[in-house]
C-alpha positions as CSV (number, residue, x, y, z in Angstrom):
1,X,93.0,130.3,119.9
2,X,93.9,126.8,118.4
3,X,91.4,125.2,120.9
4,X,88.6,127.5,119.8
5,X,89.4,127.0,116.2
6,X,89.4,123.2,116.5
7,X,86.1,123.4,118.4
8,X,84.6,125.5,115.5
9,X,85.9,123.0,112.9
10,X,84.5,120.1,114.9
11,X,81.1,121.8,115.0
12,X,81.3,122.4,111.3
13,X,82.1,118.7,110.6
14,X,79.3,117.6,112.9
15,X,76.9,120.0,111.0
16,X,77.9,118.5,107.6
17,X,77.7,114.9,108.6
18,X,74.5,115.6,110.5
19,X,73.0,116.9,107.3
20,X,74.2,114.0,105.3
21,X,72.8,111.6,107.9
22,X,69.3,112.5,106.7
23,X,70.0,110.3,103.6
24,X,71.3,107.3,105.6
25,X,67.9,105.6,105.9
26,X,66.7,103.5,102.9
27,X,64.3,105.5,100.8
28,X,63.2,104.7,97.3
29,X,62.7,108.4,96.5
30,X,66.5,108.8,96.5
31,X,68.8,107.9,93.6
32,X,66.5,108.8,90.7
33,X,69.4,109.7,88.4
34,X,71.2,106.5,89.1
35,X,68.1,104.5,88.4
36,X,67.7,106.3,85.0
37,X,71.4,105.6,84.1
38,X,71.1,101.9,85.0
39,X,67.7,101.5,83.3
40,X,69.4,102.9,80.2
41,X,72.2,100.4,80.4
42,X,69.7,97.6,80.9
43,X,67.7,98.8,77.9
44,X,70.8,98.9,75.7
45,X,71.8,95.4,76.8
46,X,68.2,94.2,75.8
47,X,68.6,95.8,72.4
48,X,66.3,98.7,73.0
49,X,67.0,102.4,72.3
50,X,67.8,103.9,75.8
51,X,67.1,107.5,74.7
52,X,63.4,106.8,74.5
53,X,61.9,107.0,78.0
54,X,59.3,104.4,77.1
55,X,62.1,101.8,77.0
56,X,63.4,102.7,80.5
57,X,61.8,100.8,83.4
58,X,60.7,102.7,86.5
59,X,61.5,106.2,85.4
60,X,60.0,109.1,83.5
61,X,63.4,110.9,83.0
62,X,65.6,110.6,79.9
63,X,69.2,109.4,79.6
64,X,71.4,112.3,78.6
65,X,75.0,110.9,78.4
66,X,76.7,110.0,75.1
67,X,76.1,106.5,73.6
68,X,79.7,105.6,74.3
69,X,78.9,105.7,78.1
70,X,76.4,102.9,77.9
71,X,79.0,100.2,77.7
72,X,81.3,102.1,80.0
73,X,78.7,102.3,82.7
74,X,77.6,98.6,82.3
75,X,80.0,97.3,85.0
76,X,78.7,99.9,87.5
77,X,75.1,98.8,87.0
78,X,75.7,95.1,86.9
79,X,73.9,93.1,89.5
80,X,72.0,96.1,90.9
81,X,74.6,96.6,93.7
82,X,75.2,100.3,93.0
83,X,71.5,101.1,92.8
84,X,70.9,99.5,96.2
85,X,74.1,100.8,98.0
86,X,74.9,104.0,96.1
87,X,75.1,106.2,99.2
88,X,77.9,104.3,100.8
89,X,79.8,104.0,97.5
90,X,79.4,107.7,96.7
91,X,80.6,108.7,100.2
92,X,83.7,106.5,99.7
93,X,84.4,108.1,96.3
94,X,84.0,111.6,97.8
95,X,86.5,110.8,100.6
96,X,88.8,109.4,98.0
97,X,88.6,112.8,96.2
98,X,90.0,114.5,99.2
99,X,92.9,112.0,99.4
100,X,93.7,112.4,95.7
101,X,93.6,116.2,95.6
102,X,97.1,117.7,95.4
103,X,98.5,120.5,97.6
104,X,100.1,123.5,95.9
105,X,103.5,124.2,97.3
106,X,102.8,122.1,100.5
107,X,103.6,118.7,101.8
108,X,100.6,116.5,102.4
109,X,99.3,116.7,106.0
110,X,96.4,115.2,107.9
111,X,95.1,118.8,108.5
112,X,95.0,119.5,104.7
113,X,93.3,116.2,103.9
114,X,90.7,116.8,106.6
115,X,90.0,120.4,105.3
116,X,89.7,119.1,101.7
117,X,87.4,116.4,102.8
118,X,85.2,118.8,104.7
119,X,85.0,121.1,101.7
120,X,84.3,118.3,99.2
121,X,81.5,116.8,101.4
122,X,80.0,120.1,102.6
123,X,80.6,123.0,100.2
124,X,77.5,124.4,98.4
125,X,75.6,121.2,99.5
126,X,76.7,119.8,96.1
127,X,77.5,116.4,97.5
128,X,74.2,116.3,99.3
129,X,72.5,116.7,95.9
130,X,74.7,114.0,94.4
131,X,73.9,111.7,97.3
132,X,70.2,112.3,97.0
133,X,69.9,112.1,93.3
134,X,72.5,109.4,92.6
135,X,73.9,111.5,89.9
136,X,77.1,110.3,88.2
137,X,78.7,113.7,88.9
138,X,80.3,111.7,91.6
139,X,82.4,110.0,88.9
140,X,83.2,113.4,87.4
141,X,84.4,114.6,90.8
142,X,86.6,111.6,91.3
143,X,88.2,111.7,87.9
144,X,88.7,115.5,88.2
145,X,90.6,115.0,91.5
146,X,92.8,112.4,89.7
147,X,93.3,114.7,86.8
148,X,94.3,117.6,89.1
149,X,96.7,115.4,90.9
150,X,98.5,114.6,87.6
151,X,98.4,118.2,86.3
152,X,99.5,120.1,89.3
153,X,102.9,118.3,89.7
154,X,106.0,120.5,90.3
155,X,107.2,121.9,87.0
156,X,110.4,120.4,85.6
157,X,112.3,121.4,82.5
158,X,112.6,117.8,81.1
159,X,109.8,117.1,78.7
160,X,109.8,113.5,79.8
161,X,108.1,114.6,83.0
162,X,105.1,115.8,80.9
163,X,103.7,112.3,80.6
164,X,101.7,112.5,83.9
165,X,100.4,116.0,82.8
166,X,99.4,114.6,79.4
167,X,97.5,111.9,81.1
168,X,95.9,114.4,83.4
169,X,94.9,116.7,80.5
170,X,93.4,113.7,78.6
171,X,91.5,112.7,81.7
172,X,90.2,116.2,82.3
173,X,89.0,116.4,78.7
174,X,87.2,113.1,79.2
175,X,85.5,114.4,82.3
176,X,84.3,117.5,80.3
177,X,82.7,115.2,77.7
178,X,80.2,113.9,80.4
179,X,78.6,117.4,80.3
180,X,79.5,119.2,77.2
181,X,78.8,122.7,78.5
182,X,81.9,122.6,80.7
183,X,84.3,122.4,77.7
184,X,85.6,126.0,78.0
185,X,87.2,125.1,81.3
186,X,90.0,123.4,79.4
187,X,91.3,126.8,78.4
188,X,92.5,127.2,82.0
189,X,95.4,124.8,81.3
190,X,97.2,127.7,79.7
191,X,97.9,129.1,83.1
192,X,100.2,126.2,84.1
193,X,103.8,127.1,84.7
194,X,105.1,125.6,81.5
195,X,106.4,126.8,78.2
196,X,103.8,128.0,75.8
197,X,104.4,125.0,73.5
198,X,103.9,122.5,76.3
199,X,100.7,124.2,77.4
200,X,99.3,124.2,73.9
201,X,100.1,120.5,73.6
202,X,98.2,119.9,76.9
203,X,95.2,121.9,75.7
204,X,95.2,119.9,72.4
205,X,95.4,116.6,74.3
206,X,92.6,117.7,76.6
207,X,90.5,118.6,73.5
208,X,91.2,115.2,72.1
209,X,90.1,113.6,75.3
210,X,86.9,115.7,75.1
211,X,86.2,114.8,71.4
212,X,87.1,111.1,71.6
213,X,83.9,109.9,73.3
214,X,81.9,111.9,70.8
215,X,83.8,110.3,67.9
216,X,83.4,106.8,69.4
217,X,79.7,107.5,69.7
218,X,79.4,108.7,66.1
219,X,81.5,105.8,64.6
220,X,80.4,102.8,66.7
221,X,76.9,103.9,67.8
222,X,75.5,105.9,64.8
223,X,71.9,105.0,65.4
224,X,72.1,105.8,69.1
225,X,74.0,109.0,68.5
226,X,71.1,110.2,66.3
227,X,68.7,109.3,69.1
228,X,70.9,111.1,71.6
229,X,70.8,114.3,69.5
230,X,67.0,114.1,69.4
231,X,66.8,113.4,73.1
232,X,68.9,116.4,74.2
233,X,67.2,118.8,71.7
234,X,63.6,117.9,72.5
235,X,63.1,116.0,69.2
236,X,61.4,113.1,70.9
237,X,57.7,113.9,71.6
238,X,56.3,113.4,75.1
239,X,59.6,113.3,77.1
240,X,61.8,115.8,78.9
241,X,64.8,117.2,77.1
242,X,68.0,118.8,78.2
243,X,67.2,122.5,78.1
244,X,69.6,125.2,79.1
245,X,66.6,127.3,80.3
246,X,65.3,124.6,82.7
247,X,65.4,125.6,86.4
248,X,69.0,125.5,87.7
249,X,71.2,127.9,89.8
250,X,73.3,129.3,87.0
251,X,74.2,132.8,85.8
252,X,72.2,132.2,82.7
253,X,69.0,131.5,84.7
254,X,69.8,134.4,86.9
255,X,69.9,136.6,83.8
256,X,66.6,135.0,82.6
257,X,65.0,135.8,86.0
258,X,66.2,139.5,85.8
259,X,64.9,139.9,82.3
260,X,61.5,138.3,83.3
261,X,61.2,140.7,86.2
262,X,61.4,143.7,83.8
263,X,58.8,142.2,81.5
264,X,61.0,141.2,78.6
265,X,60.9,137.4,79.0
266,X,60.7,136.7,75.2
267,X,63.9,138.6,74.4
268,X,66.5,135.9,74.1
269,X,69.2,138.3,72.9
270,X,68.7,140.4,76.0
271,X,68.9,137.3,78.2
272,X,72.2,136.1,76.7
273,X,73.6,139.7,76.8
274,X,72.7,139.9,80.5
275,X,74.2,136.5,81.1
276,X,77.5,137.5,79.3
277,X,77.6,140.8,81.3
278,X,77.1,138.9,84.6
279,X,79.7,136.3,83.8
280,X,82.2,139.0,82.8
281,X,81.4,141.3,85.8
282,X,81.3,138.6,88.5
283,X,84.0,136.2,87.3
284,X,86.0,136.8,84.1
285,X,86.9,140.5,84.4
286,X,88.0,140.2,88.1
287,X,90.1,137.2,87.2
288,X,91.6,138.9,84.2
289,X,92.3,142.1,86.0
290,X,94.0,140.2,88.9
291,X,96.3,138.5,86.3
292,X,97.1,141.8,84.6
293,X,97.9,143.3,88.0
294,X,100.3,140.4,88.8
295,X,102.3,140.8,85.6
296,X,102.2,144.6,85.4
297,X,106.0,144.9,86.1
298,X,107.1,142.6,83.3
299,X,108.2,143.7,79.9
300,X,107.3,142.5,76.4
301,X,104.0,141.4,74.8
302,X,101.0,140.5,77.0
303,X,101.3,136.8,76.3
304,X,105.1,136.9,76.7
305,X,104.8,138.7,80.1
306,X,102.2,136.2,81.2
307,X,104.2,133.2,80.2
308,X,107.3,134.5,82.0
309,X,105.4,135.3,85.2
310,X,103.8,131.9,85.3
311,X,107.1,130.1,84.9
312,X,108.8,132.4,87.5
313,X,106.0,131.8,90.0
314,X,105.0,128.1,89.6
315,X,103.0,127.8,92.8
316,X,101.0,130.9,92.1
317,X,100.5,129.8,88.5
318,X,99.1,126.5,89.6
319,X,96.8,128.3,92.0
320,X,95.5,130.6,89.3
321,X,95.0,127.6,87.0
322,X,92.7,126.0,89.5
323,X,91.0,129.3,90.3
324,X,90.4,129.8,86.5
325,X,88.9,126.3,86.3
326,X,86.6,127.2,89.2
327,X,85.5,130.4,87.6
328,X,84.9,129.0,84.2
329,X,82.9,126.1,85.7
330,X,80.9,128.7,87.6
331,X,80.1,130.5,84.3
332,X,78.5,127.5,82.7
333,X,75.1,128.2,81.2
334,X,73.7,125.1,82.8
335,X,74.8,124.4,86.3
336,X,72.5,121.9,88.1
337,X,72.4,121.6,91.9
338,X,74.5,118.4,91.9
339,X,77.2,120.0,89.7
340,X,78.3,122.1,92.7
341,X,80.0,118.9,94.0
342,X,82.5,119.1,91.2
343,X,82.9,122.8,91.8
344,X,83.7,122.0,95.5
345,X,86.5,119.6,94.3
346,X,88.2,122.6,92.5
347,X,87.7,124.8,95.6
348,X,89.1,122.2,97.9
349,X,92.5,122.5,96.3
350,X,92.6,126.2,97.0
351,X,91.4,126.5,100.6
352,X,94.1,124.8,102.6
353,X,96.8,127.5,102.2
354,X,94.5,130.4,102.9
355,X,95.2,132.7,105.9
356,X,93.1,132.1,109.0
357,X,90.5,134.9,108.3
358,X,90.0,133.9,104.6
359,X,89.7,130.2,105.5
360,X,87.1,131.0,108.2
361,X,85.2,133.1,105.7
362,X,85.2,130.4,103.0
363,X,84.2,127.6,105.3
364,X,81.4,129.7,106.9
365,X,80.0,131.0,103.6
366,X,80.7,127.9,101.4
367,X,79.9,125.1,104.0
368,X,78.0,126.4,107.0
369,X,75.5,128.7,105.4
370,X,74.2,126.3,102.7
371,X,74.2,123.4,105.1
372,X,72.2,125.4,107.6
373,X,69.8,126.4,104.9
374,X,69.4,122.7,103.9
375,X,68.9,121.5,107.5
376,X,66.2,124.1,108.2
377,X,64.2,122.6,105.3
378,X,64.4,125.7,103.1
379,X,64.1,124.7,99.4
380,X,67.3,125.3,97.5
381,X,66.0,123.9,94.2
382,X,64.9,126.7,91.9
383,X,66.8,129.4,93.9
384,X,70.3,130.9,93.7
385,X,71.7,130.1,97.2
386,X,74.3,127.8,95.8
387,X,75.4,130.2,93.1
388,X,75.6,133.1,95.6
389,X,77.8,131.3,98.1
390,X,80.0,129.8,95.3
391,X,80.5,133.3,93.9
392,X,81.3,134.7,97.3
393,X,84.0,132.0,97.8
394,X,85.4,132.7,94.4
395,X,85.8,136.4,95.3
396,X,87.5,135.5,98.6
397,X,89.9,133.2,96.9
398,X,90.6,135.8,94.2
399,X,91.1,138.5,96.7
400,X,93.6,136.4,98.5
401,X,95.5,135.9,95.3
402,X,95.5,139.6,94.5
403,X,96.7,140.5,97.9
404,X,99.6,138.1,98.0
405,X,100.0,136.3,94.6
406,X,103.6,135.3,95.5
407,X,102.9,134.0,99.0
408,X,103.3,130.4,98.1
409,X,106.8,131.1,96.6
410,X,107.8,132.5,100.0
411,X,106.3,129.5,101.9
412,X,102.8,128.5,102.7
413,X,101.1,130.3,105.6
414,X,99.4,127.9,108.0
415,X,96.3,129.4,109.6
């Protein structure tokens, strides 16, 4: 059985790297997002407004990050090295993610690192999209891995040990400021196995980390901040804007598609109601019900029971924290194809302690299926393949938690 399992994993690894090898040859069609970002940095250095596409050389796309990022990204774009070698650099960062990601209730092992690496590189073909587009979601994934490593440390009663978690919360908030729609994910910090006061402090610090780049942009880049607002809201004529309704594999666009099919495309309230219903039915309600089921035997108020259960079951609490982050990320109203790379980073934390059957299911659905779809040349853009497999993996992970929420307290099961 171990030999057969190892052979299957080897085939899966070969499948993932075979798919990524398609992007090894030099091709000027790849790296379009990276060229936009570095063109914006160059325009800013030259004293031009980078939020007007006419000031960006070699691209028709607009720059969508906050003005504070222009100087932060300048070292990355200096000399043109990253533009010319982004695939090798991005691959190294993705591998680094798998090394940074923490285990939950487990000592670090080569097997776990390999599984995390496989998931980070292959799940939902998110990294493939990052590699092709050159999107800076790779930076978000790397910083997310570092934040999780700091946040998911074993809980200790001494407040002095909160310093790494505070740093992790601030870093996670900073990552959310890259793409503002992911801000609700910070609420998942409440599920950490800490006292209520310490958790609220972490959420406040994460909120400050999220707001700080915005405040810096308003105070130190007031003119550019106004241009940024115009750019993302479609206020600049003749150039693309950031629109939630643009094609992307999110639950909101799935709701839009359903409403279109029934001939009510102009009914925005119906679209958002359908989206809210889908997010609740597919993610939020199952997650909430699983938590209520776990704490059902405790006494006291709902929050009191939850706090006690989380502290009494620290490994399960950290697992549900990451699972909540995964679910809230999945509920984002704007979830571009490359964003599934960051989703894979959250998932990679959770898969290593799954029982054999659940692990096989997650790797088959999350890695093998979308990779095979990509290799066969089927267009993923504009469809919902990534969303479907990510939801399926979420349900498998949640079902495992519901079946044995205290398994980690008894000792991790190695498949």
